[in-house]
N, CA, C and O of each residue as an XYZ file, in Angstrom:
440
protein
N     -20.154    -13.565    -17.865
C     -21.086    -12.473    -17.902
C     -22.018    -12.594    -16.692
O     -22.456    -13.688    -16.335
N     -22.308    -11.464    -16.078
C     -23.195    -11.424    -14.926
C     -24.469    -10.672    -15.299
O     -24.438     -9.727    -16.087
N     -25.580    -11.101    -14.726
C     -26.870    -10.451    -14.946
C     -27.343     -9.890    -13.614
O     -27.138    -10.497    -12.562
N     -27.980     -8.722    -13.672
C     -28.561     -8.186    -12.444
C     -29.791     -7.360    -12.754
O     -29.997     -6.914    -13.883
N     -30.605     -7.167    -11.728
C     -31.826     -6.380    -11.790
C     -31.928     -5.638    -10.463
O     -31.571     -6.179     -9.416
N     -32.412     -4.404    -10.504
C     -32.531     -3.593     -9.300
C     -33.995     -3.534     -8.876
O     -34.879     -3.194     -9.662
N     -34.220     -3.876     -7.613
C     -35.543     -3.760     -7.014
C     -35.493     -2.602     -6.024
O     -34.544     -2.480     -5.249
N     -36.514     -1.758     -6.055
C     -36.521     -0.627     -5.122
C     -37.924     -0.398     -4.577
O     -38.926     -0.792     -5.173
N     -37.952      0.260     -3.412
C     -39.218      0.599     -2.779
C     -39.071      1.989     -2.176
O     -38.104      2.251     -1.460
N     -40.013      2.878     -2.455
C     -39.928      4.226     -1.898
C     -40.592      4.271     -0.529
O     -41.084      3.256     -0.035
N     -40.603      5.461      0.085
C     -41.123      5.596      1.461
C     -42.624      5.355      1.546
O     -43.142      5.113      2.637
N     -43.345      5.416      0.409
C     -44.784      5.133      0.407
C     -45.085      3.665      0.149
O     -46.249      3.265      0.117
N     -44.055      2.870     -0.032
C     -44.232      1.445     -0.259
C     -44.386      1.054     -1.712
O     -44.627     -0.115     -2.013
N     -44.251      2.009     -2.622
C     -44.348      1.695     -4.050
C     -43.085      0.962     -4.490
O     -41.970      1.380     -4.177
N     -43.270     -0.122     -5.209
C     -42.144     -0.920     -5.661
C     -41.937     -0.767     -7.152
O     -42.881     -0.550     -7.911
N     -40.690     -0.883     -7.556
C     -40.385     -0.885     -8.987
C     -39.207     -1.813     -9.233
O     -38.418     -2.108     -8.336
N     -39.117     -2.259    -10.470
C     -38.051     -3.174    -10.857
C     -37.432     -2.665    -12.147
O     -38.136     -2.282    -13.081
N     -36.122     -2.667    -12.186
C     -35.438     -2.236    -13.401
C     -35.477     -3.335    -14.444
O     -35.966     -4.438    -14.196
N     -34.961     -3.018    -15.591
C     -34.788     -4.033    -16.616
C     -33.620     -4.925    -16.260
O     -32.965     -4.731    -15.236
N     -33.366     -5.889    -17.097
C     -32.221     -6.777    -16.896
C     -30.976     -6.109    -17.467
O     -31.006     -5.554    -18.565
N     -29.896     -6.167    -16.720
C     -28.618     -5.602    -17.147
C     -27.559     -6.686    -17.072
O     -27.695     -7.657    -16.328
N     -26.515     -6.509    -17.843
C     -25.403     -7.457    -17.817
C     -24.094     -6.697    -17.724
O     -24.004     -5.537    -18.127
N     -23.083     -7.361    -17.191
C     -21.739     -6.813    -17.189
C     -20.754     -7.964    -17.169
O     -21.090     -9.085    -16.788
N     -19.548     -7.673    -17.581
C     -18.484     -8.669    -17.554
C     -17.320     -8.104    -16.741
O     -17.257     -6.902    -16.482
N     -16.423     -8.963    -16.353
C     -15.244     -8.551    -15.601
C     -14.000     -8.906    -16.379
O     -14.054     -9.660    -17.350
N     -12.892     -8.368    -15.954
C     -11.629     -8.704    -16.592
C     -11.337    -10.185    -16.413
O     -11.549    -10.737    -15.334
N     -10.862    -10.814    -17.444
C     -10.516    -12.231    -17.314
C      -9.050    -12.411    -16.964
O      -8.680    -13.391    -16.317
N      -8.212    -11.468    -17.386
C      -6.792    -11.552    -17.085
C      -6.434    -10.485    -16.064
O      -6.255     -9.318    -16.413
N      -6.333    -10.879    -14.828
C      -5.967     -9.941    -13.787
C      -4.464     -9.717    -13.828
O      -3.701    -10.655    -14.055
N      -4.035     -8.477    -13.609
C      -2.587     -8.249    -13.599
C      -1.944     -9.018    -12.451
O      -2.507     -9.107    -11.359
N      -0.788     -9.559    -12.699
C      -0.111    -10.321    -11.658
C       0.487     -9.365    -10.628
O       0.842     -8.230    -10.944
N       0.586     -9.837     -9.416
C       1.187     -9.044     -8.354
C       2.592     -9.561     -8.084
O       2.908    -10.725     -8.332
N       3.396     -8.695     -7.587
C       4.774     -9.050     -7.274
C       4.784     -9.882     -5.995
O       4.415     -9.364     -4.942
N       5.190    -11.148     -6.043
C       5.155    -11.983     -4.846
C       6.168    -11.554     -3.783
O       6.116    -12.038     -2.652
N       7.077    -10.663     -4.130
C       8.056    -10.225     -3.141
C       7.543     -9.065     -2.293
O       8.222     -8.638     -1.359
N       6.358     -8.552     -2.606
C       5.789     -7.400     -1.913
C       4.647     -7.848     -1.013
O       3.712     -8.511     -1.462
N       4.732     -7.479      0.264
C       3.679     -7.819      1.216
C       3.277     -6.585      2.003
O       4.126     -5.793      2.409
N       1.984     -6.426      2.216
C       1.453     -5.413      3.115
C       0.382     -6.124      3.936
O      -0.601     -6.607      3.375
N       0.553     -6.194      5.232
C      -0.375     -6.962      6.060
C      -0.450     -6.371      7.458
O       0.544     -5.805      7.912
N      -1.561     -6.466      8.164
C      -2.830     -7.010      7.661
C      -3.428     -6.069      6.622
O      -3.215     -4.858      6.672
N      -4.157     -6.620      5.708
C      -4.787     -5.827      4.672
C      -6.158     -6.429      4.391
O      -6.231     -7.539      3.864
N      -7.234     -5.748      4.719
C      -7.299     -4.346      5.113
C      -6.788     -4.125      6.528
O      -6.728     -5.048      7.340
N      -6.424     -2.885      6.799
C      -5.857     -2.495      8.085
C      -6.775     -1.489      8.752
O      -7.355     -0.633      8.084
N      -6.907     -1.588     10.052
C      -7.703     -0.642     10.824
C      -6.880     -0.243     12.036
O      -6.356     -1.109     12.737
N      -6.756      1.055     12.295
C      -5.931      1.508     13.415
C      -6.480      1.021     14.755
O      -5.750      0.995     15.746
N      -7.757      0.637     14.798
C      -8.315      0.140     16.058
C      -7.828     -1.270     16.388
O      -8.079     -1.759     17.489
N      -7.135     -1.938     15.454
C      -6.592     -3.261     15.737
C      -5.577     -3.215     16.867
O      -5.402     -4.194     17.592
N      -4.903     -2.072     17.017
C      -3.860     -1.968     18.033
C      -2.561     -2.647     17.621
O      -1.643     -2.777     18.432
N      -2.480     -3.073     16.390
C      -1.285     -3.735     15.852
C      -0.738     -2.881     14.715
O      -1.486     -2.114     14.110
N       0.542     -3.000     14.416
C       1.085     -2.226     13.291
C       0.715     -2.855     11.952
O       0.389     -4.040     11.872
N       0.771     -2.042     10.912
C       0.691     -2.565      9.555
C       2.116     -2.764      9.098
O       2.956     -1.880      9.268
N       2.394     -3.907      8.524
C       3.753     -4.261      8.135
C       3.899     -4.277      6.622
O       3.034     -4.776      5.902
N       4.992     -3.730      6.161
C       5.343     -3.745      4.747
C       6.645     -4.512      4.617
O       7.570     -4.328      5.408
N       6.710     -5.379      3.607
C       7.936     -6.141      3.402
C       8.209     -6.249      1.907
O       7.321     -6.561      1.114
N       9.453     -5.985      1.547
C       9.914     -6.179      0.177
C      11.068     -7.165      0.231
O      12.180     -6.810      0.622
N      10.805     -8.395     -0.161
C      11.847     -9.423     -0.129
C      13.006     -9.040     -1.031
O      12.811     -8.691     -2.196
N      14.204     -9.107     -0.488
C      15.400     -8.870     -1.269
C      15.755     -7.408     -1.462
O      16.753     -7.102     -2.115
N      14.964     -6.498     -0.912
C      15.266     -5.073     -1.074
C      15.431     -4.442      0.298
O      14.463     -4.332      1.050
N      16.606     -4.042      0.619
C      16.833     -3.333      1.870
C      16.932     -1.851      1.555
O      17.648     -1.443      0.641
N      16.229     -1.076      2.298
C      16.206      0.351      2.080
C      15.103      0.753      1.124
O      15.305      0.766     -0.090
N      13.943      1.079      1.657
C      12.840      1.566      0.841
C      12.024      2.546      1.668
O      12.201      2.650      2.881
N      11.132      3.261      1.000
C      10.269      4.235      1.655
C       8.822      3.801      1.541
O       8.426      3.165      0.564
N       8.032      4.152      2.556
C       6.586      3.978      2.495
C       5.971      5.348      2.744
O       6.271      6.004      3.741
N       5.113      5.770      1.831
C       4.385      7.025      1.960
C       2.911      6.681      2.155
O       2.326      5.984      1.326
N       2.313      7.156      3.229
C       0.902      6.891      3.516
C       0.128      8.174      3.234
O       0.465      9.240      3.749
N      -0.912      8.058      2.410
C      -1.713      9.200      1.994
C      -3.168      9.037      2.396
O      -3.682      7.921      2.469
N      -3.836     10.173      2.661
C      -5.285     10.210      2.853
C      -5.939     10.182      1.475
O      -5.270     10.449      0.476
N      -7.226      9.865      1.399
C      -7.898      9.828      0.094
C      -7.831     11.152     -0.671
O      -7.888     11.153     -1.901
N      -7.712     12.280      0.040
C      -7.636     13.574     -0.640
C      -6.226     13.887     -1.145
O      -6.000     14.964     -1.696
N      -5.281     12.971     -0.970
C      -3.926     13.153     -1.449
C      -2.957     13.740     -0.436
O      -1.771     13.894     -0.725
N      -3.455     14.066      0.745
C      -2.592     14.634      1.787
C      -1.638     13.563      2.299
O      -2.056     12.451      2.622
N      -0.358     13.905      2.369
C       0.626     12.974      2.906
C       0.434     12.873      4.413
O       0.516     13.873      5.126
N       0.179     11.671      4.889
C      -0.016     11.436      6.317
C       1.318     11.171      6.989
O       1.619     11.714      8.052
N       2.109     10.327      6.347
C       3.399      9.992      6.947
C       4.335      9.411      5.899
O       3.913      8.674      5.009
N       5.602      9.753      6.018
C       6.659      9.179      5.178
C       7.611      8.442      6.101
O       8.038      8.983      7.121
N       7.942      7.215      5.746
C       8.806      6.390      6.595
C       9.883      5.747      5.745
O       9.676      5.468      4.563
N      11.029      5.515      6.353
C      12.151      4.887      5.661
C      12.529      3.601      6.376
O      12.558      3.542      7.605
N      12.816      2.576      5.590
C      13.274      1.302      6.138
C      14.703      1.044      5.681
O      15.070      1.350      4.547
N      15.492      0.487      6.566
C      16.853      0.095      6.199
C      16.977     -1.423      6.123
O      18.062     -1.956      5.886
N      15.857     -2.115      6.327
C      15.811     -3.573      6.223
C      14.735     -3.947      5.205
O      14.228     -3.075      4.500
N      14.382     -5.228      5.117
C      13.326     -5.665      4.207
C      11.934     -5.378      4.741
O      10.959     -5.504      4.001
N      11.814     -4.991      6.024
C      10.519     -4.840      6.667
C      10.380     -3.466      7.298
O      11.346     -2.913      7.822
N       9.171     -2.920      7.245
C       8.861     -1.659      7.911
C       7.498     -1.800      8.563
O       6.583     -2.352      7.952
N       7.336     -1.316      9.787
C       6.058     -1.361     10.487
C       5.532      0.057     10.667
O       6.272      0.960     11.056
N       4.240      0.243     10.378
C       3.575      1.522     10.581
C       2.612      1.375     11.738
O       1.787      0.462     11.750
N       2.706      2.266     12.712
C       1.886      2.196     13.920
C       0.518      2.847     13.783
O      -0.211      2.939     14.771
N       0.146      3.301     12.588
C      -1.158      3.921     12.380
C      -1.202      5.378     12.802
O      -2.283      5.945     12.964
N      -0.038      5.993     12.983
C       0.020      7.389     13.408
C       0.573      8.263     12.290
O       1.323      7.803     11.429
N       0.181      9.543     12.325
C       0.683     10.480     11.328
C       2.060     10.990     11.728
O       2.625     10.543     12.726
N       2.598     11.917     10.960
C       3.955     12.426     11.213
C       4.049     13.221     12.512
O       5.150     13.465     13.006
N       2.907     13.628     13.070
C       2.892     14.346     14.349
C       2.690     13.408     15.541
O       2.715     13.854     16.688
N       2.491     12.130     15.282
C       2.296     11.156     16.349
C       0.849     10.937     16.739
O       0.572     10.222     17.702
N      -0.091     11.546     16.001
C      -1.524     11.365     16.299
C      -2.061     10.162     15.530
O      -1.650      9.901     14.399
N      -2.981      9.437     16.154
C      -3.591      8.275     15.507
C      -4.385      8.734     14.288
O      -5.141      9.702     14.370
N      -4.221      8.055     13.172
C      -4.908      8.395     11.927
C      -6.380      8.049     12.058
O      -6.734      6.971     12.537
N      -7.241      8.974     11.629
C      -8.684      8.746     11.729
C      -9.331      8.428     10.390
O     -10.503      8.054     10.357
N      -8.602      8.567      9.282
C      -9.171      8.246      7.969
C      -9.541      6.774      7.920
O      -8.820      5.919      8.434
N     -10.681      6.492      7.291
C     -11.103      5.104      7.146
C     -10.365      4.399      6.024
O     -10.248      3.174      6.026
N      -9.867      5.168      5.066
C      -9.137      4.602      3.949
C      -7.839      5.372      3.795
O      -7.840      6.603      3.797
N      -6.755      4.671      3.663
C      -5.453      5.289      3.395
C      -4.810      4.522      2.255
O      -5.095      3.346      2.030
N      -3.934      5.219      1.538
C      -3.204      4.599      0.449
C      -1.732      4.604      0.805
O      -1.218      5.593      1.326
N      -1.055      3.510      0.528
C       0.374      3.430      0.800
C       1.121      3.267     -0.507
O       0.746      2.468     -1.364
N       2.187      4.041     -0.641
C       3.047      3.945     -1.815
C       4.406      3.490     -1.342
O       4.990      4.102     -0.447
N       4.915      2.431     -1.924
C       6.248      1.945     -1.615
C       7.192      2.383     -2.714
O       6.873      2.259     -3.896
N       8.344      2.891     -2.337
C       9.322      3.373     -3.314
C      10.723      2.957     -2.888
O      11.014      2.851     -1.697
N      11.563      2.730     -3.845
C      12.971      2.426     -3.549
C      13.633      3.664     -2.991
O      13.167      4.784     -3.202
N      14.716      3.455     -2.280
C      15.471      4.582     -1.748
C      15.843      5.512     -2.882
O      16.307      5.074     -3.934
N      15.636      6.795     -2.661
C      15.949      7.797     -3.670
C      14.790      8.132     -4.588
O      14.887      9.086     -5.360
N      13.683      7.374     -4.533
C      12.494      7.647     -5.349
C      11.405      8.248     -4.472
O      11.387      8.026     -3.261
N      10.519      8.990     -5.061
C       9.342      9.516     -4.337
C       8.104      9.247     -5.116
O       7.010      9.608     -4.681
């Protein structure tokens, strides 16, 4: 269990303090598939390096990269265990979103 209190100050210098609050976190985190890798993570297009996806033992998969609003930025297909994304959209322009979501799917799935 964690305890916290909020301290604040307005533009006139008046201070206030909240009451004490508590919260807990999940104790059993869902396990991740050790055969799935996405790196570097987090990724920033300013790194100048690709983001790599790897699925051990699975050749032929798709990676779909989405903007936070759900817009598909790029769909890519791999015929090996590894796929590299250069940080560009389907038109070849560098992605400017600060956050993107990647969905990995087996061949034939979307």
